LOVEXNU-41013 format. One record per residue: residue number from 1; x, y, z of N, C-alpha, C, O, CB in turn; residue in one letter; chain. Coordinates in nm, 3 decimals, decimal comma, m for minus. Glycine has a CB too. Layout:
! residues N
+-----+---------+---------+---------+---------+---------+---------+---------+---------+---------+---------+---------+---------+---------+---------+---------+-----+-------+
|   n |     nxx |     nyy |     nzz |    caxx |    cayy |    cazz |     cxx |     cyy |     czz |     oxx |     oyy |     ozz |    cbxx |    cbyy |    cbzz | res | chain |
+-----+---------+---------+---------+---------+---------+---------+---------+---------+---------+---------+---------+---------+---------+---------+---------+-----+-------+
| NUM |       X |       Y |       Z |       X |       Y |       Z |       X |       Y |       Z |       X |       Y |       Z |       X |       Y |       Z |   a |     A |
...
+-----+---------+---------+---------+---------+---------+---------+---------+---------+---------+---------+---------+---------+---------+---------+---------+-----+-------+
END
This chain:
! residues 89
+-----+---------+---------+---------+---------+---------+---------+---------+---------+---------+---------+---------+---------+---------+---------+---------+-----+-------+
|   n |     nxx |     nyy |     nzz |    caxx |    cayy |    cazz |     cxx |     cyy |     czz |     oxx |     oyy |     ozz |    cbxx |    cbyy |    cbzz | res | chain |
+-----+---------+---------+---------+---------+---------+---------+---------+---------+---------+---------+---------+---------+---------+---------+---------+-----+-------+
|   1 |  m2,139 |  m1,205 |  m0,031 |  m2,134 |  m1,112 |   0,081 |  m2,016 |  m1,015 |   0,064 |  m2,033 |  m0,893 |   0,070 |  m2,123 |  m1,189 |   0,213 |   m |     A |
|   2 |  m1,897 |  m1,071 |   0,044 |  m1,779 |  m0,985 |   0,028 |  m1,790 |  m0,903 |  m0,100 |  m1,749 |  m0,788 |  m0,104 |  m1,650 |  m1,069 |   0,027 |   i |     A |
|   3 |  m1,846 |  m0,964 |  m0,205 |  m1,864 |  m0,892 |  m0,331 |  m1,958 |  m0,773 |  m0,312 |  m1,934 |  m0,666 |  m0,370 |  m1,919 |  m0,986 |  m0,439 |   f |     A |
|   4 |  m2,063 |  m0,789 |  m0,233 |  m2,158 |  m0,679 |  m0,208 |  m2,090 |  m0,566 |  m0,132 |  m2,112 |  m0,449 |  m0,161 |  m2,280 |  m0,730 |  m0,129 |   a |     A |
|   5 |  m2,007 |  m0,601 |  m0,035 |  m1,933 |  m0,498 |   0,041 |  m1,835 |  m0,426 |  m0,052 |  m1,822 |  m0,304 |  m0,045 |  m1,857 |  m0,562 |   0,161 |   i |     A |
|   6 |  m1,768 |  m0,502 |  m0,137 |  m1,674 |  m0,442 |  m0,232 |  m1,746 |  m0,346 |  m0,326 |  m1,695 |  m0,237 |  m0,353 |  m1,603 |  m0,552 |  m0,314 |   y |     A |
|   7 |  m1,864 |  m0,384 |  m0,375 |  m1,940 |  m0,298 |  m0,466 |  m1,983 |  m0,169 |  m0,396 |  m1,979 |  m0,062 |  m0,456 |  m2,063 |  m0,373 |  m0,520 |   k |     A |
|   8 |  m2,025 |  m0,179 |  m0,269 |  m2,065 |  m0,059 |  m0,195 |  m1,945 |   0,033 |  m0,173 |  m1,956 |   0,155 |  m0,186 |  m2,128 |  m0,098 |  m0,059 |   k |     A |
|   9 |  m1,831 |  m0,026 |  m0,140 |  m1,711 |   0,054 |  m0,122 |  m1,671 |   0,121 |  m0,254 |  m1,633 |   0,238 |  m0,256 |  m1,595 |  m0,032 |  m0,069 |   f |     A |
|  10 |  m1,681 |   0,047 |  m0,363 |  m1,647 |   0,100 |  m0,494 |  m1,740 |   0,216 |  m0,530 |  m1,694 |   0,317 |  m0,584 |  m1,656 |  m0,011 |  m0,601 |   q |     A |
|  11 |  m1,867 |   0,202 |  m0,502 |  m1,963 |   0,309 |  m0,529 |  m1,934 |   0,431 |  m0,442 |  m1,939 |   0,544 |  m0,490 |  m2,106 |   0,259 |  m0,505 |   l |     A |
|  12 |  m1,904 |   0,408 |  m0,314 |  m1,869 |   0,519 |  m0,225 |  m1,745 |   0,592 |  m0,277 |  m1,743 |   0,715 |  m0,282 |  m1,845 |   0,468 |  m0,081 |   f |     A |
|  13 |  m1,641 |   0,516 |  m0,315 |  m1,517 |   0,578 |  m0,362 |  m1,539 |   0,658 |  m0,489 |  m1,483 |   0,767 |  m0,505 |  m1,410 |   0,470 |  m0,386 |   w |     A |
|  14 |  m1,621 |   0,607 |  m0,579 |  m1,651 |   0,679 |  m0,702 |  m1,723 |   0,810 |  m0,669 |  m1,688 |   0,915 |  m0,722 |  m1,737 |   0,592 |  m0,797 |   f |     A |
|  15 |  m1,823 |   0,803 |  m0,582 |  m1,897 |   0,924 |  m0,544 |  m1,808 |   1,025 |  m0,474 |  m1,817 |   1,145 |  m0,501 |  m2,013 |   0,888 |  m0,454 |   g |     A |
|  16 |  m1,722 |   0,978 |  m0,386 |  m1,630 |   1,067 |  m0,316 |  m1,535 |   1,134 |  m0,414 |  m1,512 |   1,255 |  m0,404 |  m1,551 |   0,990 |  m0,210 |   f |     A |
|  17 |  m1,481 |   1,059 |  m0,508 |  m1,387 |   1,115 |  m0,607 |  m1,454 |   1,220 |  m0,694 |  m1,396 |   1,325 |  m0,721 |  m1,331 |   1,004 |  m0,694 |   s |     A |
|  18 |  m1,576 |   1,191 |  m0,739 |  m1,648 |   1,286 |  m0,825 |  m1,679 |   1,414 |  m0,748 |  m1,661 |   1,523 |  m0,800 |  m1,777 |   1,223 |  m0,879 |   v |     A |
|  19 |  m1,726 |   1,401 |  m0,624 |  m1,760 |   1,521 |  m0,547 |  m1,635 |   1,602 |  m0,512 |  m1,640 |   1,725 |  m0,514 |  m1,835 |   1,482 |  m0,419 |   s |     A |
|  20 |  m1,524 |   1,535 |  m0,480 |  m1,401 |   1,608 |  m0,450 |  m1,351 |   1,682 |  m0,573 |  m1,307 |   1,796 |  m0,563 |  m1,293 |   1,511 |  m0,398 |   a |     A |
|  21 |  m1,357 |   1,618 |  m0,688 |  m1,314 |   1,684 |  m0,812 |  m1,402 |   1,804 |  m0,842 |  m1,353 |   1,909 |  m0,884 |  m1,318 |   1,585 |  m0,929 |   s |     A |
|  22 |  m1,532 |   1,789 |  m0,821 |  m1,624 |   1,899 |  m0,847 |  m1,594 |   2,017 |  m0,755 |  m1,598 |   2,132 |  m0,798 |  m1,769 |   1,854 |  m0,829 |   a |     A |
|  23 |  m1,564 |   1,990 |  m0,629 |  m1,531 |   2,098 |  m0,536 |  m1,402 |   2,168 |  m0,574 |  m1,392 |   2,290 |  m0,563 |  m1,521 |   2,044 |  m0,394 |   l |     A |
|  24 |  m1,304 |   2,093 |  m0,619 |  m1,177 |   2,153 |  m0,660 |  m1,198 |   2,243 |  m0,781 |  m1,150 |   2,357 |  m0,782 |  m1,073 |   2,044 |  m0,693 |   v |     A |
|  25 |  m1,268 |   2,195 |  m0,881 |  m1,291 |   2,276 |  m1,000 |  m1,380 |   2,396 |  m0,970 |  m1,361 |   2,502 |  m1,030 |  m1,354 |   2,191 |  m1,111 |   y |     A |
|  26 |  m1,475 |   2,381 |  m0,880 |  m1,558 |   2,496 |  m0,842 |  m1,473 |   2,601 |  m0,772 |  m1,489 |   2,721 |  m0,797 |  m1,674 |   2,451 |  m0,750 |   a |     A |
|  27 |  m1,383 |   2,558 |  m0,685 |  m1,295 |   2,653 |  m0,617 |  m1,200 |   2,721 |  m0,712 |  m1,173 |   2,840 |  m0,698 |  m1,216 |   2,583 |  m0,509 |   g |     A |
|  28 |  m1,149 |   2,647 |  m0,811 |  m1,059 |   2,706 |  m0,909 |  m1,133 |   2,806 |  m0,997 |  m1,080 |   2,912 |  m1,029 |  m0,994 |   2,598 |  m0,994 |   m |     A |
|  29 |  m1,255 |   2,772 |  m1,038 |  m1,330 |   2,864 |  m1,125 |  m1,375 |   2,988 |  m1,049 |  m1,394 |   3,094 |  m1,109 |  m1,451 |   2,793 |  m1,185 |   s |     A |
|  30 |  m1,392 |   2,977 |  m0,919 |  m1,430 |   3,093 |  m0,839 |  m1,309 |   3,182 |  m0,808 |  m1,325 |   3,293 |  m0,757 |  m1,495 |   3,049 |  m0,709 |   a |     A |
|  31 |  m1,190 |   3,133 |  m0,839 |  m1,070 |   3,212 |  m0,815 |  m1,015 |   3,199 |  m0,675 |  m0,928 |   3,276 |  m0,635 |  m1,099 |   3,355 |  m0,843 |   g |     A |
|  32 |  m1,064 |   3,101 |  m0,598 |  m1,016 |   3,083 |  m0,461 |  m0,872 |   3,034 |  m0,459 |  m0,795 |   3,072 |  m0,370 |  m1,105 |   2,985 |  m0,387 |   s |     A |
|  33 |  m0,835 |   2,951 |  m0,553 |  m0,699 |   2,899 |  m0,562 |  m0,673 |   2,852 |  m0,704 |  m0,764 |   2,841 |  m0,786 |  m0,676 |   2,785 |  m0,461 |   f |     A |
|  34 |  m0,546 |   2,824 |  m0,731 |  m0,507 |   2,778 |  m0,865 |  m0,458 |   2,634 |  m0,859 |  m0,441 |   2,578 |  m0,751 |  m0,397 |   2,870 |  m0,924 |   t |     A |
|  35 |  m0,437 |   2,576 |  m0,974 |  m0,386 |   2,440 |  m0,982 |  m0,247 |   2,431 |  m0,920 |  m0,211 |   2,330 |  m0,860 |  m0,382 |   2,391 |  m1,127 |   y |     A |
|  36 |  m0,169 |   2,538 |  m0,935 |  m0,035 |   2,540 |  m0,877 |  m0,042 |   2,535 |  m0,724 |   0,044 |   2,474 |  m0,661 |   0,040 |   2,666 |  m0,922 |   q |     A |
|  37 |  m0,143 |   2,598 |  m0,664 |  m0,161 |   2,590 |  m0,519 |  m0,183 |   2,446 |  m0,475 |  m0,132 |   2,404 |  m0,371 |  m0,280 |   2,677 |  m0,475 |   d |     A |
|  38 |  m0,258 |   2,370 |  m0,553 |  m0,284 |   2,230 |  m0,520 |  m0,155 |   2,150 |  m0,528 |  m0,125 |   2,072 |  m0,438 |  m0,391 |   2,170 |  m0,615 |   i |     A |
|  39 |  m0,077 |   2,170 |  m0,635 |   0,049 |   2,097 |  m0,651 |   0,147 |   2,132 |  m0,540 |   0,214 |   2,044 |  m0,486 |   0,111 |   2,126 |  m0,787 |   q |     A |
|  40 |   0,157 |   2,260 |  m0,506 |   0,249 |   2,304 |  m0,401 |   0,209 |   2,244 |  m0,267 |   0,294 |   2,199 |  m0,191 |   0,252 |   2,457 |  m0,392 |   t |     A |
|  41 |   0,079 |   2,243 |  m0,238 |   0,032 |   2,185 |  m0,113 |   0,062 |   2,037 |  m0,103 |   0,100 |   1,988 |   0,003 |  m0,116 |   2,208 |  m0,097 |   g |     A |
|  42 |   0,045 |   1,966 |  m0,214 |   0,072 |   1,823 |  m0,214 |   0,221 |   1,795 |  m0,196 |   0,259 |   1,702 |  m0,125 |   0,022 |   1,758 |  m0,343 |   m |     A |
|  43 |   0,306 |   1,874 |  m0,261 |   0,450 |   1,851 |  m0,247 |   0,497 |   1,886 |  m0,106 |   0,586 |   1,819 |  m0,053 |   0,527 |   1,933 |  m0,351 |   s |     A |
|  44 |   0,438 |   1,989 |  m0,046 |   0,473 |   2,024 |   0,092 |   0,433 |   1,912 |   0,188 |   0,509 |   1,877 |   0,278 |   0,405 |   2,155 |   0,133 |   d |     A |
|  45 |   0,312 |   1,857 |   0,169 |   0,267 |   1,747 |   0,255 |   0,357 |   1,625 |   0,238 |   0,390 |   1,558 |   0,336 |   0,121 |   1,710 |   0,223 |   m |     A |
|  46 |   0,396 |   1,596 |   0,115 |   0,483 |   1,481 |   0,090 |   0,620 |   1,502 |   0,154 |   0,674 |   1,410 |   0,215 |   0,499 |   1,456 |  m0,061 |   t |     A |
|  47 |   0,675 |   1,622 |   0,140 |   0,806 |   1,651 |   0,200 |   0,800 |   1,642 |   0,352 |   0,891 |   1,589 |   0,414 |   0,854 |   1,791 |   0,157 |   a |     A |
|  48 |   0,693 |   1,693 |   0,411 |   0,678 |   1,684 |   0,557 |   0,668 |   1,539 |   0,602 |   0,728 |   1,501 |   0,702 |   0,554 |   1,762 |   0,602 |   d |     A |
|  49 |   0,592 |   1,459 |   0,528 |   0,575 |   1,318 |   0,565 |   0,708 |   1,244 |   0,556 |   0,742 |   1,166 |   0,646 |   0,472 |   1,251 |   0,474 |   y |     A |
|  50 |   0,784 |   1,268 |   0,450 |   0,912 |   1,200 |   0,434 |   1,014 |   1,247 |   0,537 |   1,101 |   1,169 |   0,579 |   0,967 |   1,222 |   0,293 |   l |     A |
|  51 |   1,005 |   1,373 |   0,580 |   1,095 |   1,422 |   0,683 |   1,065 |   1,356 |   0,817 |   1,157 |   1,328 |   0,895 |   1,084 |   1,574 |   0,696 |   a |     A |
|  52 |   0,937 |   1,331 |   0,845 |   0,899 |   1,267 |   0,971 |   0,919 |   1,116 |   0,968 |   0,942 |   1,055 |   1,072 |   0,754 |   1,298 |   1,002 |   e |     A |
|  53 |   0,912 |   1,054 |   0,850 |   0,923 |   0,909 |   0,834 |   1,030 |   0,875 |   0,731 |   0,996 |   0,840 |   0,618 |   0,787 |   0,848 |   0,793 |   n |     A |
|  54 |   1,157 |   0,885 |   0,766 |   1,262 |   0,862 |   0,666 |   1,263 |   0,721 |   0,610 |   1,308 |   0,700 |   0,497 |   1,396 |   0,892 |   0,726 |   p |     A |
|  55 |   1,215 |   0,623 |   0,686 |   1,213 |   0,486 |   0,634 |   1,112 |   0,470 |   0,521 |   1,128 |   0,382 |   0,436 |   1,180 |   0,388 |   0,746 |   d |     A |
|  56 |   1,010 |   0,555 |   0,518 |   0,910 |   0,547 |   0,411 |   0,970 |   0,586 |   0,277 |   0,921 |   0,544 |   0,172 |   0,791 |   0,637 |   0,444 |   a |     A |
|  57 |   1,075 |   0,665 |   0,280 |   1,137 |   0,712 |   0,155 |   1,239 |   0,614 |   0,100 |   1,292 |   0,636 |  m0,009 |   1,203 |   0,845 |   0,178 |   a |     A |
|  58 |   1,267 |   0,508 |   0,172 |   1,372 |   0,416 |   0,127 |   1,336 |   0,346 |  m0,004 |   1,425 |   0,297 |  m0,074 |   1,400 |   0,313 |   0,234 |   s |     A |
|  59 |   1,209 |   0,339 |  m0,037 |   1,168 |   0,275 |  m0,162 |   1,170 |   0,368 |  m0,282 |   1,147 |   0,323 |  m0,394 |   1,033 |   0,218 |  m0,146 |   g |     A |
|  60 |   1,196 |   0,495 |  m0,260 |   1,195 |   0,592 |  m0,369 |   1,329 |   0,584 |  m0,443 |   1,435 |   0,588 |  m0,381 |   1,170 |   0,736 |  m0,316 |   i |     A |
|  61 |   1,323 |   0,573 |  m0,573 |   1,444 |   0,567 |  m0,654 |   1,520 |   0,699 |  m0,643 |   1,461 |   0,806 |  m0,660 |   1,409 |   0,536 |  m0,802 |   s |     A |
|  62 |   1,647 |   0,692 |  m0,615 |   1,729 |   0,811 |  m0,603 |   1,740 |   0,865 |  m0,463 |   1,804 |   0,967 |  m0,441 |   1,676 |   0,917 |  m0,691 |   g |     A |
|  63 |   1,678 |   0,797 |  m0,366 |   1,683 |   0,843 |  m0,227 |   1,821 |   0,813 |  m0,168 |   1,870 |   0,701 |  m0,179 |   1,573 |   0,775 |  m0,142 |   y |     A |
|  64 |   1,881 |   0,913 |  m0,107 |   2,013 |   0,897 |  m0,048 |   2,007 |   0,943 |   0,097 |   1,968 |   1,056 |   0,126 |   2,120 |   0,979 |  m0,128 |   v |     A |
|  65 |   2,045 |   0,854 |   0,188 |   2,052 |   0,892 |   0,330 |   2,196 |   0,931 |   0,362 |   2,290 |   0,869 |   0,312 |   2,003 |   0,776 |   0,424 |   r |     A |
|  66 |   2,211 |   1,031 |   0,442 |   2,344 |   1,079 |   0,476 |   2,344 |   1,129 |   0,619 |   2,241 |   1,173 |   0,670 |   2,389 |   1,189 |   0,379 |   s |     A |
|  67 |   2,459 |   1,122 |   0,682 |   2,474 |   1,173 |   0,817 |   2,549 |   1,305 |   0,818 |   2,609 |   1,342 |   0,919 |   2,546 |   1,070 |   0,905 |   l |     A |
|  68 |   2,548 |   1,376 |   0,707 |   2,620 |   1,502 |   0,696 |   2,552 |   1,611 |   0,779 |   2,433 |   1,605 |   0,808 |   2,629 |   1,546 |   0,550 |   m |     A |
|  69 |   2,632 |   1,708 |   0,816 |   2,575 |   1,824 |   0,883 |   2,503 |   1,910 |   0,780 |   2,523 |   1,894 |   0,660 |   2,686 |   1,906 |   0,956 |   s |     A |
|  70 |   2,420 |   2,000 |   0,826 |   2,344 |   2,085 |   0,736 |   2,435 |   2,176 |   0,654 |   2,403 |   2,209 |   0,539 |   2,244 |   2,170 |   0,815 |   q |     A |
|  71 |   2,550 |   2,217 |   0,711 |   2,642 |   2,304 |   0,637 |   2,700 |   2,229 |   0,517 |   2,709 |   2,285 |   0,408 |   2,755 |   2,353 |   0,730 |   e |     A |
|  72 |   2,739 |   2,103 |   0,537 |   2,795 |   2,025 |   0,427 |   2,687 |   1,981 |   0,329 |   2,714 |   1,964 |   0,210 |   2,868 |   1,903 |   0,481 |   n |     A |
|  73 |   2,566 |   1,961 |   0,377 |   2,458 |   1,917 |   0,289 |   2,428 |   2,022 |   0,183 |   2,388 |   1,988 |   0,072 |   2,332 |   1,887 |   0,371 |   a |     A |
|  74 |   2,447 |   2,149 |   0,217 |   2,420 |   2,256 |   0,120 |   2,521 |   2,253 |   0,006 |   2,493 |   2,306 |  m0,102 |   2,423 |   2,392 |   0,190 |   a |     A |
|  75 |   2,637 |   2,193 |   0,027 |   2,741 |   2,190 |  m0,076 |   2,724 |   2,074 |  m0,173 |   2,786 |   2,073 |  m0,280 |   2,876 |   2,181 |  m0,011 |   l |     A |
|  76 |   2,642 |   1,978 |  m0,137 |   2,626 |   1,858 |  m0,220 |   2,532 |   1,889 |  m0,336 |   2,425 |   1,947 |  m0,318 |   2,572 |   1,739 |  m0,137 |   v |     A |
|  77 |   2,574 |   1,849 |  m0,456 |   2,491 |   1,866 |  m0,574 |   2,465 |   1,729 |  m0,634 |   2,548 |   1,639 |  m0,621 |   2,558 |   1,961 |  m0,678 |   e |     A |
|  78 |   2,350 |   1,711 |  m0,700 |   2,325 |   1,583 |  m0,767 |   2,428 |   1,559 |  m0,878 |   2,489 |   1,654 |  m0,927 |   2,182 |   1,579 |  m0,826 |   p |     A |
|  79 |   2,446 |   1,434 |  m0,915 |   2,540 |   1,401 |  m1,022 |   2,502 |   1,473 |  m1,150 |   2,383 |   1,494 |  m1,177 |   2,545 |   1,248 |  m1,045 |   a |     A |
|  80 |   2,601 |   1,509 |  m1,229 |   2,575 |   1,583 |  m1,352 |   2,486 |   1,500 |  m1,444 |   2,513 |   1,383 |  m1,470 |   2,707 |   1,620 |  m1,422 |   q |     A |
|  81 |   2,380 |   1,561 |  m1,492 |   2,287 |   1,492 |  m1,579 |   2,179 |   1,415 |  m1,505 |   2,086 |   1,364 |  m1,567 |   2,361 |   1,400 |  m1,668 |   g |     A |
|  82 |   2,190 |   1,406 |  m1,373 |   2,091 |   1,333 |  m1,295 |   1,966 |   1,418 |  m1,278 |   1,974 |   1,537 |  m1,250 |   2,148 |   1,292 |  m1,157 |   s |     A |
|  83 |   1,850 |   1,355 |  m1,295 |   1,725 |   1,427 |  m1,276 |   1,655 |   1,378 |  m1,150 |   1,542 |   1,419 |  m1,121 |   1,633 |   1,409 |  m1,398 |   r |     A |
|  84 |   1,721 |   1,291 |  m1,075 |   1,662 |   1,237 |  m0,953 |   1,691 |   1,329 |  m0,836 |   1,801 |   1,385 |  m0,828 |   1,713 |   1,095 |  m0,925 |   l |     A |
|  85 |   1,596 |   1,346 |  m0,745 |   1,621 |   1,431 |  m0,628 |   1,713 |   1,360 |  m0,529 |   1,712 |   1,237 |  m0,518 |   1,488 |   1,469 |  m0,560 |   p |     A |
|  86 |   1,791 |   1,438 |  m0,459 |   1,876 |   1,384 |  m0,354 |   1,822 |   1,438 |  m0,223 |   1,819 |   1,560 |  m0,202 |   2,027 |   1,422 |  m0,374 |   v |     A |
|  87 |   1,779 |   1,349 |  m0,135 |   1,724 |   1,390 |  m0,006 |   1,828 |   1,358 |   0,100 |   1,864 |   1,242 |   0,118 |   1,587 |   1,318 |   0,024 |   i |     A |
|  88 |   1,875 |   1,459 |   0,168 |   1,974 |   1,439 |   0,272 |   1,905 |   1,444 |   0,406 |   1,823 |   1,532 |   0,432 |   2,087 |   1,546 |   0,263 |   l |     A |
|  89 |   1,936 |   1,349 |   0,489 |   1,868 |   1,340 |   0,618 |   1,970 |   1,325 |   0,727 |   1,933 |   1,316 |   0,844 |   1,769 |   1,223 |   0,620 |   n |     A |
+-----+---------+---------+---------+---------+---------+---------+---------+---------+---------+---------+---------+---------+---------+---------+---------+-----+-------+
END
């Protein structure tokens, strides 16, 4: 019983993924948007989510919480050679 439900869900997810990919590539080939638009939209959504839910970001490597004011936050730079983002909240 559970295996049958799992198989139906798996089939639905596969179909959904294929159709979503097809729509994205159709939109890109029609010139409606570019791949960079997709990446920018995803990063904006992620940044908005992390701003609204700071506890969700605690598992991200390199996440730094701070109680600094916005004026001082602009002066902070990541450690030299560091490639990790610093998120000030």
